[in-house]
C-alpha positions in Angstrom: 213.4 232.8 -29.0 216.4 234.2 -27.2 216.1 235.3 -23.5 218.2 238.2 -22.3 218.6 239.2 -18.7 219.7 242.6 -17.6 220.4 243.2 -13.9 220.1 246.2 -11.7 223.6 247.6 -12.6 222.7 247.7 -16.3 219.6 249.9 -15.7 220.8 251.9 -12.7 220.3 255.3 -14.5 219.1 256.8 -17.7 222.5 256.2 -19.4 222.2 252.5 -18.5 218.8 252.2 -20.0 220.0 253.9 -23.2 222.9 251.4 -23.3 220.4 248.5 -23.1 218.7 250.0 -26.1 222.0 250.2 -27.9 222.9 246.6 -27.0 219.6 245.4 -28.6 220.4 247.5 -31.7 223.7 245.6 -32.0 222.5 242.1 -31.1 219.0 242.1 -32.6 215.7 242.3 -30.8 213.2 240.2 -32.7 212.2 237.0 -31.0 213.7 238.2 -27.7 212.3 238.1 -24.2 214.0 240.6 -21.9 214.1 239.9 -18.1 214.9 243.1 -16.2 215.7 243.6 -12.5 215.0 246.5 -10.3 217.1 249.6 -11.0 220.4 250.0 -9.2 220.0 249.5 -5.4 216.2 249.9 -5.4 215.7 246.5 -3.7 217.9 247.7 -0.8 215.9 251.0 -0.7 212.6 249.1 -0.6 214.0 246.9 2.2 214.5 250.1 4.2 210.8 251.0 3.5 209.7 247.6 4.9 211.9 248.1 8.0 210.4 251.5 8.6 206.9 250.1 8.0 207.3 247.4 10.7 209.1 249.7 13.1 206.3 252.2 12.7 209.0 254.7 12.0 208.3 258.3 11.2 210.8 257.9 8.5 208.5 255.6 6.5 207.2 258.3 4.2 210.6 259.8 3.6 212.0 256.4 2.6 209.2 256.0 0.1 209.9 259.5 -1.3 213.6 258.5 -1.7 212.6 255.7 -4.0 210.1 257.9 -5.9 212.7 260.7 -6.3 215.3 258.3 -7.7 213.0 256.9 -10.4 211.6 260.3 -11.2 215.1 261.6 -12.0 215.6 258.7 -14.4 212.3 259.6 -16.1 213.3 263.3 -16.4 216.6 262.2 -17.9 215.0 259.8 -20.4 212.0 261.8 -21.7 212.0 265.3 -23.1 208.4 266.1 -22.2 207.1 265.9 -18.6 203.7 264.9 -19.8 205.0 261.6 -21.3 202.7 258.7 -20.3 205.6 257.1 -18.5 205.4 259.6 -15.7 201.7 258.9 -15.1 202.3 255.1 -15.3 205.1 255.2 -12.7 203.1 257.6 -10.5 200.2 255.1 -10.4 202.5 252.3 -9.3 203.8 254.4 -6.4 200.1 255.1 -5.5 199.5 251.4 -5.4 202.6 250.9 -3.2 201.5 253.6 -0.8 197.9 252.2 -0.8 199.3 248.8 0.2 201.4 250.2 3.1 198.3 252.1 4.3 195.7 249.3 4.0 197.7 246.1 4.6 196.4 244.0 7.6 198.9 241.1 7.4 201.6 241.0 10.2 203.6 238.4 8.1 206.9 240.1 7.4 207.8 237.8 4.4 204.4 238.4 2.8 204.8 242.2 3.1 208.4 241.9 1.9 207.3 240.4 -1.4 204.4 242.8 -2.0 206.7 245.8 -1.4 210.1 244.7 -2.9 208.4 243.5 -6.1 207.5 247.1 -7.0 211.2 247.6 -7.9 210.9 245.3 -10.9 207.4 246.4 -11.9 208.6 250.1 -12.0 211.8 249.3 -13.7 210.3 247.4 -16.6 207.5 250.0 -17.0 210.1 252.7 -17.5 212.2 250.6 -19.9 209.2 249.6 -21.9 208.0 253.2 -22.3 211.5 254.3 -23.2 211.8 251.7 -25.9 208.5 252.7 -27.4 209.5 256.3 -27.2 212.6 255.4 -29.3 210.4 253.5 -31.8 211.4 250.0 -30.5 207.9 248.6 -30.0 207.6 245.9 -27.3 205.1 243.9 -25.3 205.2 244.5 -21.5 204.6 241.2 -19.7 203.5 241.0 -16.1 205.5 237.9 -15.0 203.1 237.3 -12.1 200.5 236.2 -14.6 202.9 233.5 -16.0 205.2 232.2 -13.2 203.0 230.5 -10.6 204.4 229.4 -7.3 203.5 228.2 -3.8 203.1 230.8 -1.0 206.6 230.5 0.5 207.1 234.2 0.4 210.7 235.4 -0.2 211.8 231.9 -1.5 208.8 230.6 -3.5 208.8 227.2 -5.2 207.7 227.2 -8.9 204.6 225.3 -10.0 206.2 224.1 -13.2 203.2 222.5 -14.8 201.0 225.6 -14.5 203.9 227.9 -15.4 204.8 225.9 -18.5 201.2 226.1 -19.7 200.9 229.9 -19.1 204.1 230.7 -20.9 203.9 228.4 -23.8 200.3 229.4 -24.6 200.5 233.1 -24.0 203.9 234.6 -24.8 203.8 236.4 -28.1 206.7 235.2 -30.3 208.3 237.3 -33.0 208.0 240.3 -30.6 210.3 242.0 -28.2 208.8 241.1 -24.8 209.8 242.8 -21.6 209.2 241.2 -18.2 210.3 241.3 -14.6 212.9 239.0 -12.9 212.6 237.6 -9.4 208.8 237.6 -9.2 205.9 235.2 -9.4 202.5 234.8 -7.8 200.7 232.3 -5.6 197.3 230.7 -6.2 195.6 233.8 -4.6 197.5 236.0 -7.0 199.6 237.6 -4.3 203.1 238.4 -5.4 205.9 236.0 -4.5 209.7 236.3 -5.0 212.1 233.5 -6.0 214.9 234.4 -3.7 217.5 237.2 -3.8 219.2 237.4 -7.2 216.4 235.3 -8.6 216.2 237.2 -12.0 218.6 234.7 -13.6 216.3 231.9 -12.5 213.4 233.8 -14.1 215.3 233.9 -17.4 215.9 230.1 -17.2 212.3 229.4 -16.4 211.1 231.3 -19.5 213.9 229.7 -21.6 212.8 226.2 -20.5 209.1 226.8 -21.1 209.8 228.5 -24.5 212.4 226.0 -25.7 214.6 229.0 -26.2 217.7 229.0 -28.4 219.8 230.5 -25.6 219.9 232.7 -22.5 222.3 235.6 -22.2 223.0 237.3 -18.8 224.4 240.8 -19.5 226.7 242.1 -16.8 229.4 244.7 -16.2 232.1 242.1 -16.4 233.4 240.4 -19.6 232.0 237.0 -18.5 232.5 234.5 -15.8 235.9 235.0 -14.0 237.8 232.3 -12.0 237.7 234.6 -9.0 236.1 237.8 -7.7 238.4 240.6 -8.6 237.5 242.4 -5.4 239.3 239.7 -3.4 241.8 238.2 -5.9 244.3 239.8 -8.3 244.7 238.7 -11.9 241.3 237.0 -12.3 241.0 235.0 -15.5 238.1 234.9 -17.9 236.6 231.4 -18.3 235.7 230.9 -22.0 233.7 227.7 -21.6 232.1 225.9 -18.6 230.2 222.7 -18.7 226.7 222.6 -17.0 228.0 220.2 -14.4 231.0 222.4 -13.5 228.8 225.6 -13.5 226.3 223.9 -11.1 229.2 223.0 -8.8 230.5 226.6 -8.9 227.0 227.9 -8.2 226.4 225.4 -5.4 229.5 226.6 -3.7 228.4 230.2 -4.0 229.7 231.7 -7.3 227.6 234.8 -7.6 227.8 235.3 -11.4 225.2 232.6 -12.0 222.3 231.9 -9.7 222.3 228.3 -8.3 218.8 227.5 -9.5 219.4 228.9 -13.0 221.3 226.1 -14.5 219.2 223.0 -13.8 216.3 223.8 -16.2 218.8 224.9 -18.9 220.8 221.7 -18.6 217.7 219.6 -18.9 217.1 220.9 -22.4 220.7 221.7 -23.2 220.0 225.4 -23.7 223.3 227.3 -23.7 223.8 230.1 -21.3 226.1 233.1 -22.2 227.5 235.6 -19.8 228.4 238.7 -21.6 229.4 242.4 -21.1 226.8 245.0 -21.7 229.7 247.4 -22.1 231.2 245.4 -25.0 228.3 243.4 -26.2 230.0 241.9 -29.3 232.7 240.1 -27.2 232.2 236.4 -26.9 232.0 236.3 -23.1 231.6 232.9 -21.3 229.6 230.0 -22.7 227.9 227.5 -20.3 227.0 224.5 -22.4 227.8 221.0 -23.3 231.5 220.5 -23.8 234.8 220.6 -21.7 234.4 221.2 -18.0 236.6 224.3 -17.9 238.5 226.2 -20.5 241.1 227.3 -19.5 241.5 224.6 -16.8 242.5 226.7 -13.7 241.7 227.0 -10.0 238.4 228.8 -9.4 238.0 230.7 -6.1 234.7 231.5 -4.4 234.4 233.6 -1.3 231.4 233.9 1.0 231.7 236.6 3.7 229.7 237.1 6.9 229.2 233.4 7.5 228.5 231.6 10.8 230.6 228.6 12.0 228.5 226.5 14.4 230.1 223.6 16.3 228.1 221.2 18.3 229.4 218.6 20.7 227.6 216.1 22.9 227.1 217.0 26.5 227.9 213.5 27.8 230.7 212.5 25.3 228.3 210.2 23.5 228.6 209.7 19.7 226.8 212.1 17.4 225.0 209.5 15.3 222.6 209.6 12.3 219.6 210.3 14.5 221.3 213.3 16.1 222.4 214.6 12.7 218.9 214.2 11.3 217.5 216.3 14.2 220.1 218.9 13.7 219.3 219.3 10.0 215.6 219.4 10.7 216.3 222.5 12.9 218.7 224.0 10.4 215.9 223.7 7.7 213.2 225.0 10.0 215.2 228.1 10.8 216.3 228.6 7.2 220.0 228.3 7.7 221.7 227.9 4.4 224.5 225.3 5.0 227.7 225.5 2.9 230.0 223.1 4.7 229.6 220.1 7.0 232.2 218.4 9.1 231.7 215.8 11.8 233.7 213.5 14.1 232.6 211.0 16.7 231.4 213.6 19.3 231.3 216.8 17.3 229.5 218.3 14.3 230.2 221.6 12.6 228.5 223.6 9.9 229.4 226.8 8.1 226.1 228.5 7.3 224.5 231.7 6.1 221.9 233.1 8.6 220.2 235.3 6.0 217.0 235.5 7.9 218.5 236.3 11.3 217.2 233.2 13.1 220.4 232.0 14.8 219.6 233.1 18.3 216.4 231.1 18.3 218.1 228.1 16.8 221.0 228.3 19.3 218.6 228.2 22.3 217.0 225.0 21.0 220.4 223.3 20.1 221.7 224.2 23.6 219.2 221.9 25.2 220.9 218.8 23.6 224.5 220.0 22.7 227.3 222.2 23.8 227.2 225.0 21.2 230.2 227.1 20.2 230.2 229.4 17.3 232.1 232.1 15.4 230.3 234.9 13.7 231.4 236.9 10.7 233.7 234.2 9.3 234.8 233.8 5.7 234.4 230.6 3.7 236.8 230.1 0.8 236.2 227.4 -1.7 238.7 226.4 -4.4 237.7 224.2 -7.3 240.6 222.4 -9.0 243.0 223.5 -6.3 246.8 223.3 -6.3 249.5 224.2 -3.8 249.7 227.8 -5.1 246.0 228.4 -4.9 245.9 227.0 -1.3 248.7 229.5 -0.3 246.7 232.3 -1.9 243.7 231.6 0.3 245.3 230.6 3.7 248.2 233.0 3.8 248.2 235.3 6.9 244.7 234.1 8.0 243.6 232.2 11.0 242.1 228.9 9.7 239.2 227.6 11.8 238.3 224.6 9.7 239.6 223.0 6.5 238.1 220.3 4.3 239.5 218.7 1.2 238.0 216.4 -1.4 239.3 215.3 -4.9 238.5 218.5 -6.7 237.5 221.0 -4.0 239.0 222.5 -0.9 237.1 224.6 1.6 238.6 226.8 4.3 236.8 228.7 7.0 238.8 231.7 8.3 238.3 234.5 10.7 237.3 237.6 8.9 240.3 239.6 7.7 
C-alpha cells in the first residue's frame, strides 16, 4: 500500500477537495490509504470554541456556528442537491459536538481540548469520503480512533505500538481506497486523544509502519522540502534528496515540513517518504530515504519564532553541577517546556524553549527559589545546518544576538525578535 497525507491547506475549500480528487486520478488510488487533516484553519476555530467554553463566554454558540457555517458552505459548493446524505452526516457530527459541550463534566482542559478539536478531522474526512463516492470513487471511511491506541496524555498522547500494530494489520482493507483522520487516537477508555499539533504526518508514518507500506507521500502547497522558509529567506532551494538521519536532524531543530516523530518509524523499515506538490503532483518533489545526506549540499535554515530564553545563575556563586541540571530538567519536563537549545558555564545555565502550554510563570516562581532567573520573551531561534560564513551573515546581520552556539555541522543563534 501507499500512504498519502493531505493537510488542512489542501482541503480548505471545495476547490481544494476537488483538486485532491484530481491528484488521485493522476497518481492512482488503488491500495492507497489517505490521511486527511481538518479543513483550513478549523483547528484554530475549534480552539476558540474551547476558550469560550472554559470562559463561560456568551460567544460560545456563535463560535460553534462559525465552524458549522464554514463547513456547510463547502458542502453547498460540492454537492448539487441539498438532500445529499453528506449534509445529514455532518449535521449529526455537529450535534455530537454540541452535546459534548452541554453535558461534559470534566474540568480537565487537555481532555476537553482533544474531544472538541478532534471533530475537525472527523468532519473533514466525512465530507471528503462522501464527495469521492459522489464522484464514483468508492472508498472506505476509517475511524482512526479504532486503530491507533494511546495512553491518556491528552494533547500529546504516546502510541501503544503493539495494540496499534495489531489493529491496523488485521483490519485495514487492502486493495481499497481508505480515508482516515490525521492527528487522532484513543485511550483505553475510548476517549479521543491527539498526537500533538501537526501530528497528521505522524499518523501517516504509523499506518505505513504497521502496513509495511511501499511509501508515504505528504502533499503540500510547496514543491518539496526547501532549504529555508521562503517567508524569512529569499531564494530558497529545493532539496531533491535527504537521508533519514539528516531529515531527523532538521526535524529535531524545528523544520516544519516534516513532523519530528514522523521519520523514526519510517527509518526503521526504510520506507521512503516523499514531499510533493498537490498543485503539480507529477513533479518529483523531495525524497527522504536511504542515500546521500543532502542533495544539493547547501546550508539549511530553520527559524523558530516566539521562543523564550531563560538564564539561571546560582544565588551564592556556587557551581551549577549535574545535580542542579537534573533538577532543572525535571521542572522543564513537568511544565512541558520544549527545549531547543542548552548552554551552561560554571555558574550559569541557559535554555531556549517553547512555552506552548503557557506554564512559564509557574515554572519561574519555582526556579526563583534556588536560582537568579533572567529571561527574554518573544526571541527568535535560528538554526543553520551545514553553515558557512555567508549563511552566518544572512542570519546575524542587523540583529541583536543574545546567545550563539556552534558545533561541527550546526550553528544556533538566539536573537531579539526583529
